[in-house]
ROSE-4610 file (N, C-alpha, C; in Angstrom, 1 decimal, always signed):
// ROSE-4610
residu = [M/M/M/V/V/V/E/E/E/E/E/E/V/V/V/L/L/L/A/A/A/E/E/E/A/A/A/G/G/G/V/V/V/G/G/G/L/L/L/H/H/H/A/A/A/L/L/L/D/D/D/G/G/G/I/I/I/A/A/A/A/A/A/S/S/S/I/I/I/G/G/G/P/P/P/G/G/G/A/A/A/F/F/F/T/T/T/G/G/G/V/V/V/R/R/R/I/I/I/G/G/G/V/V/V/A/A/A/V/V/V/A/A/A/Q/Q/Q/G/G/G/L/L/L/A/A/A/F/F/F/G/G/G/A/A/A/G/G/G/C/C/C/P/P/P/A/A/A/V/V/V/P/P/P/V/V/V/S/S/S/T/T/T/L/L/L/E/E/E/A/A/A/L/L/L/A/A/A/L/L/L/Q/Q/Q/A/A/A/L/L/L/Q/Q/Q/G/G/G/S/S/S/A/A/A/Q/Q/Q/A/A/A/A/A/A/M/M/M/A/A/A/C/C/C/L/L/L/D/D/D/A/A/A/R/R/R/M/M/M/G/G/G/E/E/E/V/V/V/Y/Y/Y/W/W/W/G/G/G/C/C/C/F/F/F/A/A/A/A/A/A/D/D/D/G/G/G/P/P/P/Q/Q/Q/G/G/G/V/V/V/V/V/V/C/C/C/V/V/V/G/G/G/A/A/A/P/P/P/R/R/R/V/V/V/E/E/E/A/A/A/P/P/P/E/E/E/R/R/R/V/V/V/Q/Q/Q/L/L/L/P/P/P/E/E/E/G/G/G/L/L/L/A/A/A/L/L/L/T/T/T/G/G/G/I/I/I/G/G/G/R/R/R/G/G/G/F/F/F/S/S/S/A/A/A/Y/Y/Y/P/P/P/L/L/L/L/L/L/T/T/T/A/A/A/L/L/L/P/P/P/G/G/G/L/L/L/D/D/D/V/V/V/P/P/P/P/P/P/Q/Q/Q/N/N/N/A/A/A/L/L/L/S/S/S/L/L/L/P/P/P/R/R/R/A/A/A/R/R/R/E/E/E/F/F/F/A/A/A/R/R/R/L/L/L/G/G/G/A/A/A/L/L/L/R/R/R/L/L/L/R/R/R/Q/Q/Q/G/G/G/G/G/G/G/G/G/V/V/V/D/D/D/P/P/P/A/A/A/Q/Q/Q/L/L/L/Q/Q/Q/P/P/P/V/V/V/Y/Y/Y/L/L/L/R/R/R/D/D/D/K/K/K/V/V/V/A/A/A/L/L/L/T/T/T/E/E/E/A/A/A/E/E/E/R/R/R/S/S/S/G/G/G/R/R/R]
num = [1/1/1/2/2/2/3/3/3/4/4/4/5/5/5/6/6/6/7/7/7/8/8/8/9/9/9/10/10/10/11/11/11/12/12/12/13/13/13/14/14/14/15/15/15/16/16/16/17/17/17/18/18/18/19/19/19/20/20/20/21/21/21/22/22/22/23/23/23/24/24/24/25/25/25/26/26/26/27/27/27/28/28/28/29/29/29/30/30/30/31/31/31/32/32/32/33/33/33/34/34/34/35/35/35/36/36/36/37/37/37/38/38/38/39/39/39/40/40/40/41/41/41/42/42/42/43/43/43/44/44/44/45/45/45/46/46/46/47/47/47/48/48/48/49/49/49/50/50/50/51/51/51/52/52/52/53/53/53/54/54/54/55/55/55/56/56/56/57/57/57/58/58/58/59/59/59/60/60/60/61/61/61/62/62/62/63/63/63/64/64/64/65/65/65/66/66/66/67/67/67/68/68/68/69/69/69/70/70/70/71/71/71/72/72/72/73/73/73/74/74/74/75/75/75/76/76/76/77/77/77/78/78/78/79/79/79/80/80/80/81/81/81/82/82/82/83/83/83/84/84/84/85/85/85/86/86/86/87/87/87/88/88/88/89/89/89/90/90/90/91/91/91/92/92/92/93/93/93/94/94/94/95/95/95/96/96/96/97/97/97/98/98/98/99/99/99/100/100/100/101/101/101/102/102/102/103/103/103/104/104/104/105/105/105/106/106/106/107/107/107/108/108/108/109/109/109/110/110/110/111/111/111/112/112/112/113/113/113/114/114/114/115/115/115/116/116/116/117/117/117/118/118/118/119/119/119/120/120/120/121/121/121/122/122/122/123/123/123/124/124/124/125/125/125/126/126/126/127/127/127/128/128/128/129/129/129/130/130/130/131/131/131/132/132/132/133/133/133/134/134/134/135/135/135/136/136/136/137/137/137/138/138/138/139/139/139/140/140/140/141/141/141/142/142/142/143/143/143/144/144/144/145/145/145/146/146/146/147/147/147/148/148/148/149/149/149/150/150/150/151/151/151/152/152/152/153/153/153/154/154/154/155/155/155/156/156/156/157/157/157/158/158/158/159/159/159/160/160/160/161/161/161/162/162/162/163/163/163/164/164/164/165/165/165/166/166/166/167/167/167/168/168/168/169/169/169/170/170/170/171/171/171/172/172/172/173/173/173/174/174/174/175/175/175/176/176/176/177/177/177/178/178/178/179/179/179/180/180/180/181/181/181/182/182/182/183/183/183/184/184/184/185/185/185/186/186/186/187/187/187/188/188/188/189/189/189]
x = [-10.2/-10.4/-10.9/-10.4/-10.9/-12.3/-12.7/-14.1/-15.0/-14.6/-15.3/-15.6/-14.5/-14.6/-15.6/-15.4/-16.3/-17.8/-18.0/-19.3/-19.9/-19.1/-19.6/-20.0/-19.2/-19.6/-20.7/-21.0/-22.1/-21.7/-20.4/-19.9/-19.1/-19.0/-18.1/-16.8/-15.8/-14.5/-14.7/-15.5/-15.7/-16.4/-17.0/-17.7/-16.7/-15.5/-14.5/-13.9/-13.7/-13.1/-11.6/-11.0/-9.5/-9.2/-7.9/-7.4/-6.3/-6.4/-5.4/-4.4/-3.1/-2.1/-1.0/-0.7/+0.5/+1.7/+2.6/+3.8/+5.0/+4.9/+6.0/+6.3/+7.3/+8.3/+7.8/+8.5/+8.1/+9.0/+8.5/+9.2/+9.2/+10.4/+10.6/+9.5/+9.4/+8.4/+7.0/+6.6/+5.3/+4.9/+5.8/+5.6/+5.4/+6.3/+6.3/+5.0/+4.6/+3.3/+2.1/+2.1/+1.0/+0.9/+2.0/+2.0/+1.5/+2.0/+1.6/+0.1/-0.5/-1.9/-2.7/-2.3/-3.0/-3.0/-1.8/-1.7/-2.7/-2.7/-3.6/-5.1/-5.5/-6.8/-7.2/-6.3/-6.6/-6.6/-5.7/-5.8/-7.1/-7.5/-8.7/-10.0/-9.9/-11.1/-11.1/-9.9/-9.8/-9.8/-9.2/-9.2/-7.8/-7.5/-6.2/-5.8/-4.5/-4.0/-3.6/-3.7/-3.3/-2.2/-1.0/+0.1/-0.1/+0.1/+0.0/+1.1/+2.0/+3.1/+2.5/+3.2/+2.8/+3.0/+4.0/+4.3/+3.2/+2.7/+1.6/+0.3/+0.0/-1.2/-1.1/+0.1/+0.3/+0.1/+0.7/+0.7/-0.8/-1.6/-3.0/-3.7/-3.4/-4.1/-3.9/-2.6/-2.3/-2.9/-3.1/-3.6/-5.1/-5.8/-7.2/-7.8/-6.9/-7.2/-6.9/-6.3/-6.0/-4.6/-3.8/-2.4/-2.4/-1.5/-1.3/-0.1/+0.8/+1.9/+2.3/+2.8/+3.1/+4.4/+5.1/+6.2/+5.8/+5.8/+5.5/+6.8/+6.8/+8.0/+7.8/+8.4/+8.3/+9.6/+9.7/+10.9/+11.3/+12.4/+12.9/+13.8/+13.9/+14.8/+16.3/+17.2/+18.6/+19.1/+18.5/+19.0/+18.6/+17.5/+17.1/+15.6/+15.2/+13.7/+13.4/+12.2/+11.6/+10.9/+11.1/+10.5/+10.3/+9.3/+9.0/+8.1/+8.1/+7.3/+6.3/+5.0/+3.9/+3.1/+2.5/+1.5/+0.2/-0.9/-2.2/-2.5/-3.3/-3.6/-5.0/-6.0/-7.4/-7.5/-7.1/-7.3/-6.6/-5.4/-4.6/-4.5/-5.0/-4.9/-3.6/-2.5/-1.2/-0.2/+0.7/+1.8/+3.1/+4.2/+5.5/+6.1/+6.8/+7.7/+9.1/+9.7/+11.0/+10.8/+11.8/+11.7/+11.8/+10.9/+11.0/+12.4/+12.8/+14.2/+14.2/+15.3/+15.6/+17.0/+17.1/+18.4/+18.4/+19.5/+19.6/+18.9/+18.2/+17.4/+18.2/+19.4/+20.3/+20.6/+20.4/+20.7/+19.5/+18.3/+17.1/+17.2/+17.0/+16.9/+15.6/+14.8/+13.5/+13.6/+12.7/+12.8/+12.6/+13.3/+13.2/+11.9/+11.4/+10.2/+8.9/+8.8/+7.6/+7.2/+6.0/+5.4/+4.8/+5.4/+5.0/+4.4/+3.4/+2.8/+3.4/+4.1/+4.7/+3.7/+3.9/+3.0/+3.8/+3.6/+4.2/+5.1/+5.2/+6.0/+7.5/+8.0/+9.4/+9.7/+8.7/+8.9/+8.9/+8.2/+8.3/+9.5/+10.0/+11.2/+12.5/+12.4/+13.5/+13.0/+12.8/+12.2/+13.0/+14.3/+15.1/+14.5/+13.8/+13.2/+12.1/+11.5/+10.4/+11.0/+12.3/+12.9/+13.3/+13.0/+13.4/+12.7/+13.4/+12.7/+11.6/+10.5/+9.3/+8.4/+8.7/+7.9/+7.1/+5.8/+5.0/+4.5/+4.7/+4.3/+3.4/+2.1/+1.1/+1.4/+1.3/+1.7/+1.0/-0.3/-1.0/-0.5/+0.1/+0.6/+1.9/+2.6/+3.8/+3.6/+2.3/+2.0/+1.2/+1.0/+0.2/+0.9/+0.1/+0.5/-0.4/+0.0/-0.9/-2.1/-3.2/-4.5/-5.1/-5.9/-6.5/-7.4/-8.0/-8.9/-8.2/-7.0/-6.2/-5.7/-5.3/-4.9/-6.1/-7.3/-8.5/-8.8/-8.7/-9.1/-8.1/-6.8/-5.8/-6.0/-6.2/-6.4/-7.6/-8.7/-9.9/-9.7/-9.0/-8.7/-7.8/-6.8/-5.9/-6.5/-7.4/-8.0/-8.9/-9.6/-10.4/-9.6/-8.4/-7.5/-6.6/-7.0/-6.3/-5.0/-4.8/-3.6/-3.5/-4.4/-4.3/-3.3/-2.7/-1.7/-2.1/-1.6/-1.8/-1.2/-1.9/-1.3/+0.1/+0.5/+1.9/+2.9/+2.5/+3.4/+3.5/+2.7/+2.8/+4.1/+4.9/+6.2/+6.4/+7.0/+7.3/+8.3/+8.3/+9.2/+9.9/+11.1/+11.8/+12.5/+13.1/+13.9/+15.3/+15.4/+16.6/+17.0/+18.2/+18.7/+19.1/+19.7/+20.2/+19.1/+18.7/+17.6/+18.0/+19.3/+19.8/+21.2/+21.6/+23.0/+23.8/+25.1/+25.9/+26.2/+26.7/+27.0/+28.1/+29.0/+30.1/+29.5/+28.5/+27.9/+27.1/+26.4/+25.6/+26.4/+27.6/+28.5/+29.4/+29.4/+30.2/+31.6/+32.0/+33.3/+33.6]
y = [-12.2/-11.2/-9.9/-9.5/-8.4/-8.5/-9.7/-10.0/-9.8/-10.3/-10.2/-8.7/-7.9/-6.5/-5.8/-6.0/-5.4/-5.8/-7.1/-7.6/-7.0/-6.8/-6.2/-4.7/-4.0/-2.7/-2.6/-3.7/-3.7/-3.1/-3.2/-2.7/-3.8/-3.7/-4.6/-3.8/-4.6/-4.0/-2.9/-3.2/-2.2/-1.0/-0.9/+0.3/+1.3/+0.9/+1.7/+2.8/+4.0/+5.0/+5.0/+4.3/+4.2/+3.3/+2.9/+2.0/+2.7/+3.0/+3.6/+2.5/+2.8/+1.8/+2.2/+1.4/+1.7/+1.4/+2.4/+2.3/+2.2/+2.1/+2.0/+3.4/+3.5/+2.5/+1.4/+0.3/-0.8/-2.0/-3.2/-4.4/-4.6/-4.9/-5.1/-5.9/-7.2/-8.1/-7.6/-7.1/-6.6/-5.5/-4.5/-3.4/-3.8/-4.7/-5.2/-6.0/-6.8/-7.5/-6.6/-5.6/-4.6/-3.8/-3.4/-2.7/-3.6/-4.8/-5.7/-6.0/-6.2/-6.5/-5.3/-4.1/-2.9/-2.7/-3.0/-2.8/-3.8/-5.1/-6.1/-5.7/-5.2/-4.8/-3.6/-2.6/-1.4/-1.8/-2.6/-3.0/-3.8/-4.7/-5.4/-4.6/-3.5/-2.6/-1.5/-1.4/-0.3/+1.1/+1.2/+2.5/+2.8/+4.1/+4.5/+4.0/+3.9/+3.6/+5.0/+5.1/+6.3/+6.0/+6.4/+6.1/+6.9/+6.2/+6.8/+6.1/+6.9/+6.4/+5.9/+5.0/+4.5/+5.6/+6.4/+7.5/+8.6/+8.9/+9.8/+9.3/+8.0/+7.5/+7.5/+7.2/+7.2/+8.6/+9.6/+11.0/+11.5/+11.1/+11.5/+11.2/+10.0/+9.7/+10.7/+11.2/+12.3/+13.6/+13.9/+15.2/+15.2/+14.2/+14.2/+14.8/+15.0/+15.7/+17.2/+17.8/+19.2/+19.5/+18.4/+18.6/+19.2/+20.1/+20.7/+20.2/+19.5/+18.9/+17.6/+16.6/+15.3/+14.8/+14.0/+13.2/+11.8/+11.1/+9.7/+8.9/+7.9/+7.1/+5.6/+4.8/+3.4/+2.7/+1.6/+0.9/+0.2/+0.6/+0.1/-1.1/-1.6/-2.7/-2.3/-3.1/-2.9/-1.6/-1.3/-0.1/+1.2/+1.3/+2.5/+2.7/+3.9/+4.2/+4.9/+4.6/+5.4/+6.6/+7.8/+8.9/+10.0/+10.8/+12.0/+12.9/+14.2/+15.2/+15.7/+15.9/+16.2/+17.3/+18.2/+19.2/+18.9/+19.3/+19.1/+20.0/+19.4/+20.1/+19.7/+20.6/+20.2/+19.5/+20.1/+19.4/+18.1/+18.0/+16.7/+15.9/+16.3/+15.6/+15.9/+15.6/+15.9/+16.4/+17.1/+17.5/+17.3/+16.9/+16.6/+17.9/+17.9/+19.0/+18.4/+18.5/+17.8/+16.4/+15.8/+14.5/+13.4/+12.3/+11.2/+10.6/+10.0/+9.4/+8.1/+7.4/+6.2/+6.5/+6.4/+6.6/+6.1/+6.1/+5.7/+6.7/+6.3/+7.2/+8.3/+8.1/+9.2/+10.3/+10.0/+11.0/+11.9/+11.5/+12.2/+13.6/+14.6/+16.0/+16.6/+17.1/+17.7/+19.1/+19.6/+20.9/+21.9/+23.0/+23.9/+24.7/+25.1/+26.0/+25.3/+24.0/+23.3/+22.4/+22.7/+21.8/+20.6/+19.4/+18.2/+17.2/+16.4/+15.3/+14.1/+13.3/+12.0/+10.9/+10.0/+8.8/+7.7/+6.5/+5.3/+4.5/+3.2/+2.3/+2.5/+3.4/+3.8/+4.4/+5.1/+5.7/+4.7/+3.6/+2.5/+1.7/+1.5/+0.8/+1.6/+2.9/+3.8/+5.0/+4.8/+5.8/+7.1/+7.1/+8.3/+9.3/+8.9/+9.8/+10.7/+10.2/+11.0/+12.3/+12.4/+13.6/+14.6/+14.4/+15.4/+16.7/+17.9/+19.2/+19.5/+20.0/+20.4/+19.2/+18.1/+16.9/+16.4/+16.1/+15.5/+14.2/+13.1/+11.8/+11.2/+11.3/+10.7/+9.2/+8.6/+7.2/+6.3/+6.5/+5.6/+5.7/+6.9/+7.1/+6.3/+6.0/+5.2/+3.8/+3.3/+2.0/+1.9/+3.1/+3.2/+2.6/+2.0/+1.5/+2.2/+2.2/+2.8/+1.9/+2.6/+1.9/+2.1/+1.1/+1.2/+2.4/+2.8/+4.0/+5.2/+5.5/+6.7/+6.5/+5.3/+5.1/+5.5/+5.0/+5.2/+6.7/+7.4/+8.8/+9.6/+9.4/+10.1/+9.8/+8.5/+8.1/+8.8/+8.9/+9.6/+11.1/+11.7/+13.1/+13.4/+12.5/+12.7/+12.4/+11.4/+11.0/+12.1/+12.8/+14.0/+15.1/+15.2/+16.2/+15.7/+14.6/+14.1/+13.4/+12.9/+12.3/+10.8/+10.2/+8.8/+8.7/+7.5/+7.2/+5.9/+5.7/+4.4/+3.3/+2.2/+1.2/+0.7/+0.8/+0.4/+1.4/+2.6/+3.6/+3.5/+2.7/+2.6/+2.0/+2.7/+2.2/+2.2/+1.1/+1.1/+2.2/+2.6/+3.6/+2.9/+2.5/+1.7/+2.6/+3.7/+4.6/+4.0/+2.7/+2.0/+1.1/+1.2/+0.3/-1.1/-1.1/-2.3/-2.9/-4.2/-4.8/-5.8/-6.1/-7.1/-6.8/-7.3/-7.2/-8.5/-8.3/-9.5/-10.2/-11.4/-12.1/-11.2/-10.7/-9.9/-8.6/-8.0/-6.8/-7.1/-8.3/-8.7/-9.0/-9.6/-9.9/-8.8/-7.7/-6.5/-6.5/-7.4/-7.5/-6.5]
z = [-12.8/-11.8/-12.4/-13.6/-14.3/-14.7/-15.2/-15.5/-14.3/-13.1/-11.9/-11.5/-11.6/-11.2/-12.2/-13.4/-14.4/-14.2/-13.9/-13.7/-12.4/-11.4/-10.2/-10.5/-11.4/-11.7/-12.7/-13.3/-14.3/-15.7/-16.0/-17.3/-18.0/-19.3/-20.1/-20.4/-20.8/-21.2/-22.3/-23.2/-24.4/-24.0/-22.8/-22.3/-21.7/-21.4/-20.8/-21.7/-21.2/-22.0/-22.0/-21.0/-20.9/-19.8/-19.7/-18.7/-18.0/-16.7/-15.9/-15.5/-15.7/-15.5/-14.6/-13.6/-12.7/-13.5/-13.6/-14.4/-13.5/-12.2/-11.3/-10.7/-9.9/-9.6/-8.7/-8.7/-7.8/-8.2/-7.8/-8.1/-9.6/-10.2/-11.6/-12.3/-11.8/-12.4/-12.2/-11.1/-10.9/-11.8/-11.9/-12.8/-14.2/-14.7/-16.0/-16.3/-15.4/-15.6/-15.6/-14.7/-14.7/-16.0/-16.5/-17.8/-18.9/-18.9/-20.0/-19.9/-18.7/-18.6/-19.0/-18.6/-19.0/-20.5/-21.1/-22.6/-23.2/-22.8/-23.4/-23.2/-22.1/-21.8/-22.7/-22.8/-23.6/-25.1/-25.5/-26.9/-27.2/-26.3/-26.5/-26.4/-25.6/-25.5/-26.6/-27.3/-28.2/-27.6/-26.4/-25.7/-25.3/-25.0/-24.6/-23.2/-22.9/-21.6/-21.0/-19.6/-19.0/-17.9/-18.1/-17.2/-15.9/-14.7/-13.4/-12.6/-12.0/-11.1/-9.8/-9.2/-7.9/-6.8/-7.0/-6.1/-6.2/-7.4/-7.6/-6.9/-7.1/-6.5/-5.0/-4.4/-3.0/-2.5/-3.1/-2.7/-2.7/-3.7/-3.7/-2.5/-1.8/-0.6/+0.5/+0.6/+1.6/+1.2/-0.1/-0.5/-0.5/-0.2/-0.2/+1.1/+2.1/+3.3/+3.2/+4.2/+4.2/+3.7/+3.5/+3.0/+1.6/+1.4/+0.1/-0.7/+0.0/-0.6/+0.2/-0.5/+0.1/-0.4/+0.5/+0.1/+0.1/-1.0/-1.1/-1.1/-0.3/-0.1/+0.1/-0.7/-0.7/-0.5/+0.2/+0.4/-1.0/-1.5/-2.8/-2.6/-1.3/-1.0/-1.3/-1.1/-1.4/-0.7/+0.5/+1.3/+0.7/-0.2/-0.8/-0.7/-1.0/-1.1/-2.4/-2.9/-4.0/-3.4/-3.8/-3.2/-4.2/-3.9/-4.7/-3.9/-4.3/-3.7/-4.7/-4.2/-5.1/-4.4/-5.2/-4.8/-5.3/-4.5/-5.0/-6.2/-7.1/-8.3/-8.8/-8.8/-9.1/-10.4/-11.5/-12.8/-13.0/-12.4/-12.6/-11.4/-10.2/-9.0/-8.3/-8.9/-8.3/-9.4/-9.0/-9.9/-9.1/-9.9/-9.3/-8.9/-7.7/-7.3/-7.3/-8.4/-8.6/-9.1/-9.6/-10.2/-9.1/-9.3/-8.3/-8.4/-7.3/-7.2/-6.5/-6.7/-5.8/-5.3/-3.9/-3.3/-1.9/-1.2/+0.2/+1.0/+2.1/+2.9/+3.4/+3.8/+4.4/+3.4/+2.1/+1.0/+0.6/+1.1/+0.7/+1.2/+0.4/+0.7/+0.1/+1.0/+0.5/+0.0/-0.8/-1.2/+0.0/+0.0/+1.1/+1.1/+2.2/+2.3/+2.0/+1.9/+1.6/+2.7/+3.3/+4.3/+3.7/+4.0/+3.4/+4.4/+3.9/+4.7/+4.1/+4.9/+4.4/+4.4/+3.4/+3.2/+2.5/+3.0/+2.4/+3.3/+3.0/+3.8/+3.9/+3.1/+3.2/+4.5/+5.1/+6.4/+7.6/+7.4/+8.5/+8.3/+7.1/+6.8/+7.3/+7.1/+7.5/+8.3/+9.6/+10.5/+10.5/+10.1/+10.1/+9.2/+8.2/+7.2/+7.9/+8.9/+9.6/+10.2/+10.4/+11.1/+10.1/+8.8/+7.8/+8.1/+7.9/+8.2/+7.3/+7.8/+7.0/+6.7/+7.3/+7.0/+8.3/+8.1/+9.1/+8.6/+9.3/+8.9/+10.0/+9.8/+10.7/+10.8/+12.0/+12.1/+11.2/+10.9/+10.0/+8.5/+8.2/+6.8/+6.6/+7.6/+7.5/+7.1/+7.1/+6.7/+5.4/+4.8/+3.5/+2.3/+1.5/+0.1/-0.9/-2.2/-3.2/-3.3/-3.6/-3.8/-5.2/-5.6/-6.9/-7.1/-6.1/-6.1/-6.6/-6.1/-6.5/-8.0/-8.4/-9.8/-10.7/-10.3/-11.1/-11.2/-10.0/-10.0/-10.8/-10.7/-11.5/-13.0/-13.3/-14.7/-15.3/-14.6/-15.1/-15.3/-14.3/-14.5/-15.7/-15.9/-17.0/-18.4/-18.3/-19.6/-20.1/-19.2/-19.5/-20.1/-19.8/-20.3/-21.5/-22.0/-23.2/-22.9/-21.6/-21.2/-21.5/-22.3/-22.6/-23.8/-23.8/-24.8/-25.5/-26.7/-27.4/-26.5/-26.3/-25.4/-25.7/-26.9/-27.3/-26.7/-26.4/-25.9/-24.3/-23.7/-22.2/-21.8/-21.0/-20.6/-19.1/-18.6/-17.1/-16.7/-15.5/-14.9/-13.7/-13.9/-12.8/-11.8/-12.2/-11.5/-11.2/-11.1/-10.8/-12.0/-12.4/-13.5/-12.9/-11.7/-11.1/-10.3/-10.5/-9.8/-8.8/-8.7/-7.8/-7.4/-6.2/-5.8/-6.1/-6.4/-6.6/-5.3/-5.3/-4.0/-3.3/-4.0/-3.3/-2.7/-3.4/-2.8/-1.6/-1.6/-0.5/+0.7/+0.5/+1.6/+2.1/+1.3/+1.7/+1.2/+0.3/-0.2/-1.2]
C-alpha cells in the first residue's frame, strides 16, 4: 500500500524528507503497529520520523475553519474517552491547552473561559459531553475521525521547525496503562 501511494504521488521512499507518524492515543495494537511501520519506513529512507498525536490531527480538522480552539475527543472504550484541548498555531498547526487525558466522560472538565469547537467520535459515543459549558459540537464533527491529511500537514510543519526525531526514538502514547478489563470488572463484581 505504501508503494502504491508513493507511486501515485510520483515519488520514491528515498525522496521523502521525513515520515509523519501517528503515535496515539488509540487502540494498543494499532498504535504499536503504526509506530513500528513508521520506524521501518524512516530507517529505510534514512530520514527522521515526526510524532503526531491522533488528538492533534483530529483537532486540526476543526481548527481549519473559523475555530480558534478545539476539544478533540475519541471513544477510548471501557467507559472512557481520550480527550484534549488545542489552540490554533500558525507555525505548529496546533498547540496543547493542558495535557491530553483518558477518563470517564462525566469527569471531563474543560478549561474555563475558552470557546471550544468539539470534534471526534467521543461525542457520538457519549452525548453528555456536548453539554459541557463553552463547547460547540457541530453534528458532523461528532462523527469525525483523524485523517491522514492532517497528520501529513502537522508532520510537515514540525519537520520544517526541526521536530523530526531519530526513528528509534519514536514512541507510542497510550494515555492508558490498563488495556483490558478482568472478567470480574466486566461483570461488575
